[in-house]
C-alpha positions as CSV (number, residue, x, y, z in Angstrom):
1,M,2.9,40.0,2.4
2,P,3.2,39.3,6.2
3,T,6.1,37.3,7.4
4,A,6.5,34.9,10.2
5,A,8.3,35.9,13.3
6,T,11.5,33.9,13.1
7,E,12.2,34.3,16.8
8,N,9.0,32.3,17.5
9,P,9.1,29.4,15.1
10,W,6.2,27.0,15.1
11,S,5.2,23.7,13.5
12,Y,2.0,21.7,13.1
13,S,1.5,18.2,11.9
14,L,-1.6,16.5,10.5
15,R,-1.9,12.8,10.0
16,L,-4.0,12.0,7.0
17,P,-5.7,8.6,6.3
18,H,-5.6,7.1,2.8
19,D,-8.9,8.8,1.9
20,P,-9.9,10.9,-1.1
21,R,-11.0,13.7,1.3
22,A,-7.4,14.1,2.7
23,A,-6.4,16.9,0.3
24,A,-9.5,18.9,1.3
25,I,-8.8,18.4,5.0
26,A,-5.2,19.4,4.5
27,R,-6.3,22.6,2.7
28,I,-8.7,23.6,5.4
29,T,-6.1,23.0,8.1
30,L,-3.4,24.9,6.3
31,R,-5.7,27.9,5.7
32,A,-6.6,28.0,9.4
33,V,-2.9,27.8,10.6
34,L,-1.8,30.5,8.2
35,A,-4.7,32.8,9.2
36,R,-4.0,32.4,12.9
37,H,-0.3,33.1,12.4
38,G,-0.9,36.2,10.3
39,M,0.5,34.6,7.2
40,G,-2.5,35.0,5.0
41,G,-0.3,36.2,2.1
42,F,0.9,32.6,1.7
43,T,-2.6,31.1,1.6
44,D,-3.2,30.8,-2.2
45,P,0.1,29.4,-3.3
46,A,0.6,27.2,-0.2
47,T,-2.9,25.8,-0.6
48,L,-2.4,25.0,-4.2
49,L,1.0,23.3,-3.8
50,T,-0.1,21.4,-0.6
51,S,-3.1,20.1,-2.4
52,E,-1.0,18.8,-5.2
53,M,1.4,17.1,-2.9
54,V,-1.3,15.5,-0.7
55,T,-3.1,14.3,-3.8
56,N,0.1,12.7,-5.1
57,A,0.5,10.9,-1.7
58,Y,-3.1,9.6,-2.0
59,R,-2.8,8.5,-5.6
60,H,0.6,6.8,-5.4
61,T,0.3,5.0,-2.0
62,T,-2.1,2.8,-0.2
63,G,-1.2,4.0,3.3
64,P,-1.6,7.2,5.4
65,A,0.2,10.5,4.8
66,E,1.3,13.3,7.1
67,M,1.5,17.0,6.4
68,R,3.8,19.3,8.4
69,I,3.5,23.1,8.3
70,R,6.3,25.2,9.8
71,T,8.2,28.4,9.6
72,V,11.8,28.5,8.8
73,E,14.4,31.3,8.7
74,E,13.7,34.7,7.0
75,G,9.9,34.4,7.2
76,R,9.8,31.4,4.9
77,L,7.1,28.8,5.1
78,R,7.9,25.1,4.7
79,I,5.3,22.4,3.9
80,S,6.3,18.8,3.9
81,V,4.3,15.7,3.1
82,W,5.3,12.2,4.2
83,D,3.8,9.1,2.6
84,T,4.6,5.3,2.7
85,N,6.0,5.0,-0.9
86,P,9.8,5.2,-0.8
87,D,10.1,6.1,-4.5
88,I,11.0,9.8,-5.0
89,P,9.7,11.0,-8.3
90,P,12.2,12.9,-10.5
91,P,13.3,15.6,-10.3
92,F,12.6,15.7,-6.5
93,D,15.3,13.0,-6.2
94,K,18.0,15.6,-6.8
95,P,18.4,19.2,-5.5
96,P,16.8,21.9,-7.7
97,A,19.0,23.0,-10.5
98,L,19.8,26.7,-10.9
99,F,17.3,27.1,-13.8
100,D,14.8,24.5,-12.8
101,R,11.9,27.0,-12.8
102,S,12.6,27.9,-16.5
103,S,12.9,24.2,-17.4
104,A,9.6,23.5,-15.6
105,L,7.9,26.3,-17.4
106,A,9.1,24.9,-20.7
107,E,8.0,21.5,-19.7
108,A,4.5,22.8,-18.9
109,A,4.3,24.7,-22.2
110,A,5.2,21.5,-24.1
111,N,2.5,19.5,-22.3
112,T,-0.5,21.8,-22.4
113,E,-2.9,18.9,-23.3
114,A,-1.9,16.8,-20.2
115,T,-4.8,16.1,-17.9
116,Y,-2.8,14.6,-15.0
117,G,0.8,14.3,-13.8
118,R,1.4,18.0,-13.5
119,G,1.2,18.5,-9.7
120,L,4.9,18.3,-8.9
121,L,5.5,20.4,-12.0
122,I,3.3,23.1,-10.5
123,V,5.3,22.8,-7.3
124,R,8.6,23.3,-9.2
125,I,7.2,26.4,-10.9
126,C,5.7,28.1,-7.8
127,A,7.9,27.1,-4.9
128,D,11.1,28.9,-4.0
129,N,12.8,25.7,-3.0
130,W,11.8,22.1,-2.9
131,G,13.1,18.6,-2.5
132,G,12.6,15.1,-1.2
133,Y,14.3,12.3,0.6
134,V,13.8,8.6,1.5
135,L,13.1,7.8,5.1
136,A,14.6,4.6,6.4
137,D,12.8,2.4,8.9
138,E,15.0,3.6,11.7
139,L,14.4,7.3,11.1
140,F,11.3,8.5,13.0
141,G,10.1,4.9,13.2
142,R,8.7,5.0,9.7
143,S,9.7,4.4,6.2
144,G,8.6,6.0,2.9
145,K,9.5,9.4,1.6
146,L,9.2,13.1,2.5
147,L,8.6,15.7,-0.2
148,W,8.8,19.4,0.8
149,F,8.6,22.9,-0.6
150,E,9.3,26.4,0.7
151,L,7.7,29.7,0.0
152,A,9.4,33.0,0.7
153,P,7.6,36.2,1.6
154,Q,8.0,37.4,-2.1
155,H,7.6,34.2,-4.2
156,P,7.2,33.5,-7.9
157,C,3.5,32.8,-7.9
158,D,2.7,36.3,-6.6
159,A,2.4,37.3,-10.2
160,F,-0.3,34.8,-10.9
161,E,-3.9,34.6,-10.0
162,I,-4.2,31.3,-8.2
163,A,-7.6,29.7,-7.7
164,A,-7.5,27.4,-4.7
C-alpha cells in the first residue's frame, strides 16, 4: 500500500451542511484527495469509516459537520469529523483499550441482528487508532465534539473485502 510522504504533510477540510447527502459528498471528496496524493490503498477502509462517522453526525445532530483529512507521522491517515453535539458516545469518550478490537469483534458477533447503531463499532474494528473529545466554545470558535480515526499503511481491514 502506498504511504504518504511525511516530510510534506497535508490537510483538507470540508464543511458539510445538515443534509442526508453529506455522507456521499464526504466519500467523493475523500476518494479524490486520496487518489491525488497516491494513497489509493486507503480508499476502501477510509471511505467506509468516514461514511459511518459523517452519517452519525447527521443522525445525532441538527447542525452542520466538518470532515478533516490529513496525513500524520509514519504514513498514517487521520480522518476527523466535527459536529455540534457535545456528547461523545462510548467508548470514544475514553482512549482505546489494549484489546478493544477483540471486544468490538465480540460485540459485533453478539449483535448480528442489529440494523442500526453499528457504525462506531465498525470504526473500532477497522481503525488502527480512534478517539474523541469535546470542543469548548473558546476552542476554534465552536462547540460540539470531534471524533477521529487513523489508518496505518498496513491496517486490520486489509484482510476484509470492503464494499464502499
